[in-house]
VEXMIKOL-538692 format. One line per field, with one value per residue: x, y, z of N, C-alpha, C, O in turn. Coordinates in pm, whole numbers, plus 50000, padded with zeros to 5 digits. Layout:
N
nxx: X; ...
nyy: Y; ...
nzz: Z; ...
caxx: X; ...
cayy: Y; ...
cazz: Z; ...
cxx: X; ...
cyy: Y; ...
czz: Z; ...
oxx: X; ...
oyy: Y; ...
ozz: Z; ...
This chain:
153
nxx: 50078; 50055; 49900; 49756; 49885; 49938; 49732; 49837; 49945; 49799; 49716; 49472; 49371; 49589; 49555; 49267; 49291; 49470; 49325; 49104; 49240; 49239; 48994; 48872; 48927; 48748; 48442; 48124; 47953; 48134; 48317; 48164; 48104; 48364; 48424; 48253; 48183; 48278; 48400; 48465; 48421; 48263; 48160; 48348; 48204; 48275; 48539; 48669; 48879; 48974; 49104; 49140; 49292; 49384; 49606; 49610; 49523; 49651; 49738; 49514; 49395; 49155; 48969; 48713; 48510; 48277; 48083; 47933; 47805; 47834; 47595; 47428; 47339; 47449; 47756; 47973; 48315; 48529; 48853; 49024; 49258; 49458; 49785; 49939; 49865; 49829; 49790; 49783; 49662; 49598; 49494; 49557; 49679; 49476; 49387; 49331; 49400; 49456; 49499; 49714; 49716; 49466; 49244; 49044; 48698; 48690; 48776; 48562; 48484; 48631; 48797; 48716; 48628; 48654; 48876; 49033; 49155; 49363; 49357; 49554; 49743; 49966; 50094; 50039; 49861; 49807; 49695; 49708; 49551; 49535; 49430; 49358; 49229; 49046; 49112; 49397; 49479; 49658; 49550; 49655; 49655; 49734; 49635; 49458; 49194; 48922; 48598; 48314; 48007; 47659; 47478; 47281; 47005
nyy: 49872; 50219; 50464; 50398; 50314; 50204; 50182; 50430; 50586; 50708; 50862; 51007; 51196; 51229; 50964; 50993; 51214; 51083; 50872; 50989; 51101; 50835; 50772; 50816; 50604; 50400; 50220; 50390; 50290; 50182; 50372; 50564; 50406; 50389; 50626; 50704; 50501; 50211; 49879; 49835; 49647; 49466; 49120; 48858; 48650; 48471; 48379; 48373; 48239; 48287; 48124; 48209; 48123; 48130; 48108; 48348; 48557; 48846; 48801; 48659; 48588; 48628; 48785; 48710; 48809; 48791; 48977; 49046; 49347; 49572; 49689; 49531; 49480; 49273; 49217; 49251; 49204; 49253; 49181; 49237; 49083; 48992; 49018; 48970; 48803; 48758; 48608; 48583; 48396; 48282; 48125; 48099; 48331; 48501; 48613; 48684; 48992; 48994; 48739; 48562; 48305; 48225; 48152; 48393; 48409; 48118; 48055; 48021; 48230; 48224; 48378; 48618; 48977; 49268; 49488; 49711; 49896; 49965; 50124; 50157; 50326; 50141; 50175; 50364; 50183; 49957; 49870; 49834; 49664; 49662; 49466; 49433; 49224; 49157; 48924; 48923; 48903; 48957; 49070; 49112; 49256; 49271; 49450; 49502; 49634; 49695; 49624; 49711; 49580; 49601; 49318; 49242; 49386
nzz: 50008; 49929; 49990; 50205; 50451; 50734; 51029; 51138; 50973; 50711; 50409; 50324; 50161; 49968; 49829; 49733; 49539; 49371; 49290; 49160; 48929; 48791; 48757; 48466; 48352; 48364; 48320; 48349; 48592; 48727; 48779; 48914; 49161; 49269; 49339; 49524; 49698; 49868; 49933; 50213; 50488; 50367; 50260; 50129; 49887; 49684; 49469; 49154; 48890; 48576; 48293; 47981; 47780; 47440; 47263; 47114; 47221; 47422; 47769; 47888; 48154; 48373; 48650; 48860; 49134; 49373; 49614; 49898; 49995; 50250; 50285; 50208; 49939; 49650; 49486; 49189; 49118; 48818; 48710; 48441; 48179; 48332; 48459; 48706; 48978; 49336; 49633; 49944; 50178; 50488; 50747; 50975; 51058; 51126; 51404; 51738; 51886; 52184; 52207; 52074; 51954; 51917; 51675; 51505; 51557; 51541; 51291; 51123; 50960; 50743; 50470; 50562; 50601; 50380; 50389; 50360; 50041; 49781; 49438; 49202; 48904; 48722; 48476; 48176; 48057; 48249; 48578; 48932; 49170; 49513; 49811; 50132; 50351; 50665; 50752; 50759; 50506; 50183; 49862; 49557; 49270; 48903; 48640; 48310; 48328; 48512; 48649; 48803; 48919; 49015; 49126; 49254; 49426
caxx: 49994; 50127; 49851; 49693; 49998; 49873; 49655; 49902; 49982; 49704; 49712; 49341; 49364; 49672; 49480; 49149; 49371; 49541; 49211; 49034; 49297; 49231; 48835; 48828; 48958; 48664; 48274; 48030; 47889; 48258; 48369; 48070; 48135; 48501; 48451; 48118; 48155; 48397; 48383; 48493; 48329; 48184; 48216; 48364; 48132; 48375; 48662; 48671; 48995; 48943; 49216; 49078; 49412; 49342; 49704; 49590; 49491; 49749; 49715; 49370; 49353; 49045; 48925; 48586; 48487; 48151; 48109; 47818; 47857; 47795; 47437; 47341; 47355; 47557; 47830; 48065; 48426; 48584; 48938; 49054; 49378; 49573; 49933; 49980; 49763; 49873; 49689; 49858; 49575; 49651; 49369; 49616; 49721; 49375; 49381; 49269; 49507; 49488; 49505; 49777; 49718; 49318; 49203; 48937; 48557; 48707; 48785; 48427; 48453; 48730; 48876; 48683; 48565; 48730; 48923; 49097; 49216; 49418; 49367; 49649; 49801; 50087; 50142; 49920; 49741; 49796; 49659; 49731; 49470; 49570; 49320; 49373; 49115; 49054; 49185; 49534; 49519; 49648; 49538; 49740; 49609; 49799; 49572; 49421; 49067; 48827; 48471; 48214; 47862; 47552; 47427; 47143; 46993
cayy: 50017; 50339; 50559; 50347; 50222; 50128; 50290; 50561; 50646; 50707; 50965; 50971; 51288; 51193; 50864; 51057; 51289; 50962; 50782; 51101; 51087; 50743; 50740; 50812; 50450; 50299; 50252; 50495; 50246; 50159; 50492; 50605; 50309; 50391; 50764; 50721; 50396; 50121; 49746; 49812; 49560; 49358; 48990; 48800; 48543; 48401; 48444; 48288; 48287; 48201; 48148; 48183; 48099; 48053; 48113; 48450; 48672; 48850; 48830; 48591; 48555; 48736; 48717; 48776; 48825; 48832; 49056; 49114; 49481; 49593; 49731; 49396; 49444; 49181; 49319; 49135; 49293; 49165; 49221; 49163; 49108; 48996; 48989; 48916; 48770; 48725; 48604; 48509; 48382; 48174; 48131; 48106; 48475; 48589; 48589; 48793; 49106; 48972; 48579; 48553; 48182; 48170; 48190; 48456; 48326; 47980; 48012; 48037; 48361; 48205; 48488; 48734; 49070; 49338; 49573; 49857; 49856; 50112; 50079; 50269; 50297; 50098; 50260; 50403; 50064; 49880; 49903; 49761; 49661; 49581; 49464; 49389; 49166; 49173; 48818; 48972; 48813; 49044; 49032; 49197; 49192; 49367; 49395; 49600; 49706; 49675; 49672; 49684; 49622; 49559; 49216; 49204; 49509
cazz: 49995; 49905; 50077; 50321; 50480; 50853; 51106; 51205; 50831; 50596; 50345; 50242; 50044; 49827; 49763; 49659; 49447; 49267; 49227; 49072; 48815; 48684; 48713; 48321; 48269; 48392; 48275; 48423; 48707; 48833; 48813; 49039; 49264; 49311; 49364; 49617; 49775; 49891; 50005; 50339; 50584; 50253; 50263; 50012; 49847; 49574; 49387; 49027; 48816; 48438; 48198; 47837; 47661; 47303; 47152; 47032; 47330; 47526; 47912; 47880; 48239; 48441; 48803; 48918; 49297; 49435; 49732; 49976; 50039; 50397; 50284; 50178; 49789; 49577; 49371; 49125; 49047; 48741; 48667; 48306; 48118; 48453; 48434; 48827; 49089; 49455; 49753; 50060; 50279; 50597; 50849; 51099; 51082; 51172; 51547; 51834; 51963; 52327; 52219; 51953; 51919; 51902; 51542; 51514; 51509; 51519; 51158; 51035; 50864; 50635; 50415; 50669; 50548; 50278; 50487; 50276; 49912; 49675; 49323; 49142; 48799; 48717; 48368; 48108; 48032; 48350; 48702; 49055; 49296; 49625; 49902; 50244; 50418; 50787; 50815; 50717; 50379; 50107; 49750; 49459; 49091; 48803; 48506; 48214; 48352; 48638; 48635; 48909; 48867; 49130; 49037; 49315; 49535
cxx: 50095; 50039; 49789; 49790; 49957; 49801; 49717; 49953; 49894; 49670; 49613; 49345; 49471; 49617; 49346; 49189; 49409; 49402; 49116; 49097; 49295; 49075; 48800; 48845; 48865; 48504; 48224; 47989; 48020; 48316; 48289; 48098; 48271; 48527; 48332; 48144; 48278; 48328; 48437; 48383; 48251; 48262; 48217; 48306; 48208; 48467; 48668; 48795; 48977; 49088; 49165; 49173; 49369; 49470; 49697; 49595; 49578; 49663; 49557; 49336; 49265; 49023; 48804; 48549; 48363; 48163; 47960; 47837; 47766; 47643; 47346; 47334; 47470; 47628; 47923; 48170; 48483; 48722; 48978; 49212; 49495; 49694; 50001; 49855; 49831; 49795; 49781; 49754; 49605; 49579; 49458; 49662; 49604; 49342; 49326; 49401; 49565; 49484; 49566; 49763; 49558; 49273; 49046; 48808; 48573; 48744; 48652; 48407; 48552; 48809; 48835; 48657; 48678; 48752; 48970; 49151; 49280; 49414; 49460; 49718; 49931; 50164; 50019; 49813; 49719; 49770; 49716; 49637; 49508; 49478; 49388; 49244; 49140; 49110; 49353; 49589; 49531; 49634; 49600; 49710; 49670; 49697; 49529; 49300; 49000; 48705; 48399; 48075; 47806; 47509; 47297; 47137; 46962
cyy: 50132; 50475; 50529; 50261; 50148; 50263; 50408; 50637; 50614; 50828; 50970; 51072; 51286; 51062; 50917; 51106; 51180; 50883; 50867; 51100; 50949; 50705; 50730; 50694; 50370; 50342; 50341; 50411; 50214; 50259; 50558; 50549; 50366; 50542; 50781; 50631; 50306; 49974; 49739; 49736; 49466; 49213; 48934; 48658; 48448; 48465; 48348; 48340; 48212; 48235; 48101; 48173; 48022; 48057; 48246; 48572; 48706; 48877; 48784; 48561; 48667; 48666; 48781; 48749; 48881; 48876; 49075; 49226; 49475; 49654; 49634; 49365; 49337; 49263; 49230; 49267; 49198; 49237; 49148; 49179; 49091; 48948; 48925; 48897; 48696; 48708; 48519; 48462; 48272; 48217; 48162; 48234; 48553; 48558; 48712; 48873; 49033; 48813; 48570; 48417; 48115; 48220; 48266; 48407; 48185; 47949; 47996; 48142; 48342; 48335; 48616; 48848; 49151; 49436; 49699; 49801; 49994; 50045; 50190; 50223; 50261; 50166; 50305; 50307; 49950; 49941; 49823; 49775; 49583; 49593; 49384; 49348; 49170; 49012; 48831; 48901; 48963; 49004; 49149; 49137; 49314; 49320; 49530; 49686; 49628; 49728; 49622; 49689; 49551; 49436; 49186; 49330; 49413
czz: 50006; 49984; 50220; 50396; 50617; 50935; 51141; 51073; 50717; 50555; 50251; 50117; 49947; 49772; 49676; 49551; 49318; 49214; 49128; 48945; 48703; 48662; 48559; 48280; 48285; 48325; 48392; 48580; 48789; 48870; 48936; 49180; 49354; 49377; 49506; 49724; 49794; 49949; 50124; 50444; 50494; 50260; 50122; 49984; 49747; 49496; 49268; 48932; 48686; 48359; 48063; 47728; 47526; 47180; 47099; 47121; 47426; 47649; 47920; 48024; 48315; 48574; 48806; 49045; 49295; 49588; 49800; 50040; 50175; 50410; 50253; 50003; 49745; 49485; 49308; 49069; 48967; 48698; 48525; 48249; 48226; 48425; 48588; 48906; 49239; 49531; 49865; 50187; 50374; 50731; 51000; 51153; 51159; 51313; 51612; 51905; 52093; 52310; 52105; 51895; 51889; 51768; 51552; 51473; 51492; 51395; 51069; 50950; 50745; 50592; 50499; 50546; 50497; 50410; 50416; 50134; 49862; 49556; 49256; 49002; 48804; 48584; 48281; 48059; 48154; 48475; 48819; 49146; 49416; 49744; 50026; 50337; 50579; 50843; 50781; 50592; 50295; 49952; 49657; 49319; 49024; 48703; 48450; 48278; 48467; 48621; 48749; 48871; 48991; 49046; 49117; 49420; 49659
oxx: 50195; 50101; 49776; 49772; 49944; 49807; 49642; 50000; 49908; 49607; 49629; 49327; 49449; 49636; 49329; 49139; 49382; 49391; 49062; 49024; 49330; 49035; 48713; 48790; 48874; 48463; 48277; 47997; 48014; 48369; 48345; 48113; 48276; 48623; 48341; 48131; 48379; 48216; 48467; 48271; 48174; 48383; 48136; 48349; 48176; 48471; 48672; 48809; 48966; 49158; 49149; 49151; 49334; 49459; 49793; 49663; 49600; 49559; 49475; 49230; 49304; 49042; 48788; 48562; 48332; 48238; 47875; 47889; 47668; 47582; 47223; 47326; 47573; 47580; 47955; 48141; 48499; 48710; 48965; 49279; 49602; 49708; 50096; 49756; 49877; 49701; 49832; 49784; 49640; 49602; 49426; 49683; 49625; 49261; 49287; 49488; 49685; 49461; 49489; 49799; 49532; 49266; 48948; 48798; 48484; 48751; 48655; 48315; 48560; 48880; 48912; 48663; 48791; 48674; 48905; 49185; 49248; 49453; 49428; 49746; 50012; 50281; 49905; 49699; 49627; 49812; 49783; 49626; 49514; 49445; 49461; 49170; 49255; 49144; 49420; 49702; 49456; 49703; 49590; 49730; 49665; 49669; 49548; 49313; 49028; 48685; 48416; 48026; 47868; 47502; 47210; 47235; 46944
oyy: 50135; 50571; 50605; 50140; 50026; 50384; 50498; 50751; 50518; 50906; 50951; 51039; 51342; 51051; 50879; 51060; 51196; 50842; 50815; 51098; 50947; 50628; 50651; 50659; 50260; 50454; 50356; 50480; 50219; 50262; 50599; 50614; 50380; 50571; 50880; 50672; 50335; 49969; 49624; 49783; 49388; 49194; 48947; 48559; 48330; 48584; 48229; 48459; 48090; 48337; 47983; 48205; 47905; 48028; 48270; 48671; 48626; 48944; 48869; 48499; 48784; 48549; 48894; 48628; 48985; 48821; 49128; 49217; 49406; 49665; 49639; 49253; 49326; 49355; 49129; 49373; 49082; 49349; 49028; 49279; 49153; 48839; 48846; 48970; 48582; 48787; 48408; 48505; 48164; 48316; 48228; 48251; 48646; 48467; 48814; 48813; 49014; 48754; 48570; 48408; 48001; 48342; 48207; 48361; 48122; 47830; 47958; 48141; 48427; 48393; 48712; 48821; 49130; 49455; 49798; 49684; 50106; 49929; 50309; 50105; 50324; 50204; 50280; 50341; 49869; 50055; 49727; 49881; 49460; 49705; 49286; 49433; 49187; 48991; 48728; 48856; 49059; 48909; 49267; 49026; 49429; 49203; 49639; 49808; 49513; 49845; 49508; 49780; 49469; 49440; 49117; 49370; 49461
ozz: 50078; 50030; 50316; 50401; 50609; 50916; 51179; 51084; 50642; 50628; 50130; 50000; 49840; 49651; 49560; 49449; 49199; 49099; 49030; 48846; 48585; 48575; 48521; 48175; 48229; 48292; 48503; 48682; 48911; 48981; 49038; 49283; 49476; 49448; 49579; 49839; 49731; 50001; 50157; 50466; 50549; 50264; 50031; 50045; 49755; 49464; 49300; 48902; 48685; 48363; 48033; 47612; 47508; 47061; 47025; 47096; 47518; 47653; 47957; 48030; 48318; 48608; 48760; 49067; 49238; 49668; 49728; 50151; 50200; 50517; 50262; 49952; 49811; 49418; 49370; 49012; 49005; 48649; 48503; 48276; 48221; 48370; 48587; 48898; 49235; 49525; 49853; 50298; 50326; 50800; 51099; 51273; 51236; 51332; 51557; 51969; 52111; 52415; 52009; 51778; 51853; 51757; 51597; 51359; 51433; 51366; 50952; 50870; 50657; 50674; 50504; 50427; 50543; 50504; 50447; 50117; 49901; 49548; 49264; 48983; 48872; 48591; 48320; 48026; 48151; 48495; 48780; 49207; 49419; 49784; 50010; 50387; 50617; 50960; 50782; 50575; 50316; 49913; 49689; 49271; 49069; 48679; 48504; 48279; 48501; 48588; 48792; 48804; 49058; 48923; 49065; 49484; 49771
């Protein structure tokens, strides 16, 4: 993370300025969501990785994630032309501060909820989306595009 480093170092103004610069890269629904909302406290329902390799398409991998928004709506995020995907899920890190060997909620929350994320430009054509979950899982995706759509109210 560049702007949301930790609880003691958050450059929210800097991140808002950076995000504003890239909103034109997205479709209207995605740009509006990124500008006005977030997935903070949302529950990850599923993650699907699709490799549409056909010998012709460059970067044929895409990732779709379904999230239950904290308001109850269901959203899908679709990252296309993925160049890098990293996820370091380890349930044993999701522990209580005062009980460092006790897995939070007995492990029943799995990946747990969406904490914070940064969507930043890597170049004129590529983006980096870094997501931190409350389970202390980090997800990093380098891609060409991100689409967010509401699939259920």
